[in-house]
matplotlib code that plots the C-alpha trace (Angstrom):
import matplotlib.pyplot as plt

x = [-6.0, -9.3, -8.9, -11.3, -8.6, -7.8, -11.3, -11.5, -8.5, -9.6, -12.9, -11.3, -9.1, -12.2, -14.1, -11.2, -11.0, -14.5, -14.4, -11.7, -12.4, -9.5, -7.2, -4.7, -1.2, -0.2, 1.3, -1.8, -3.8, -1.5, -1.5, -5.3, -6.1, -2.7, -1.1, 2.5, 3.0, 4.1, 0.9, -1.4, 0.9, 0.1, -3.7, -3.6, -1.7, -4.5, -7.1, -5.5, -5.1, -8.9, -9.5, -11.0, -8.4, -6.9, -3.3, -1.9, 1.5, 1.4, 4.9, 6.8, 3.6, 1.2, -2.5, -5.0, -8.6, -11.6, -11.9, -15.6, -15.1, -12.7, -14.8, -18.1, -15.8, -14.9, -18.5, -19.6]
y = [-3.6, -1.9, 0.7, 1.0, -0.1, -3.0, -4.3, -3.9, -5.9, -8.7, -8.7, -9.3, -12.1, -13.9, -13.4, -15.0, -17.9, -18.3, -18.3, -20.8, -23.9, -25.7, -23.2, -20.5, -19.4, -15.9, -15.3, -16.4, -13.9, -11.0, -11.3, -11.5, -8.4, -6.6, -6.1, -6.6, -10.4, -9.0, -7.0, -10.3, -12.4, -9.8, -10.4, -14.0, -14.3, -12.3, -14.1, -17.3, -16.0, -15.4, -19.0, -17.7, -19.5, -22.8, -23.2, -26.5, -27.2, -29.2, -29.7, -26.6, -24.5, -23.4, -23.3, -21.2, -22.0, -20.6, -22.5, -22.9, -24.8, -27.2, -27.8, -28.6, -31.0, -32.7, -33.2, -34.8]
z = [6.8, 7.3, 4.9, 1.7, -0.7, 1.5, 1.7, -1.9, -2.4, -0.2, -2.0, -5.2, -4.1, -2.5, -5.9, -7.5, -5.2, -5.5, -9.1, -9.2, -6.9, -8.4, -6.3, -7.5, -6.8, -5.2, -8.6, -10.5, -8.3, -8.4, -12.3, -12.5, -10.3, -11.4, -7.9, -6.8, -5.8, -2.1, -1.8, -2.6, -0.1, 2.6, 2.2, 1.8, 5.0, 6.6, 4.9, 6.1, 9.7, 9.8, 8.6, 5.5, 2.9, 2.9, 1.6, 0.2, -1.3, -4.6, -5.6, -5.7, -5.9, -3.2, -4.0, -2.1, -2.1, -0.1, 3.1, 2.6, -0.7, 1.0, 3.9, 1.7, -0.2, 2.8, 3.9, 0.5]

ax = plt.figure().add_subplot(projection="3d")
ax.plot(x, y, z, "-o")
ax.set_aspect("equal")
plt.show()
């Protein structure tokens, strides 16, 4: 996942999560950046493995947040 388009996709996802500290679902992210849900899922799992994204189940949905935002909320 080091190709130019992959880095661009990761950056778009990170920008979206930064702009939406309330968290976003994979479906929301895929609609906003107009990529297939499976493609977004691949990048979200990569970012989760890199400890950049935090995932939380809320009912039947899974919300995704920037880990730095979650960590800053815990320290307040």
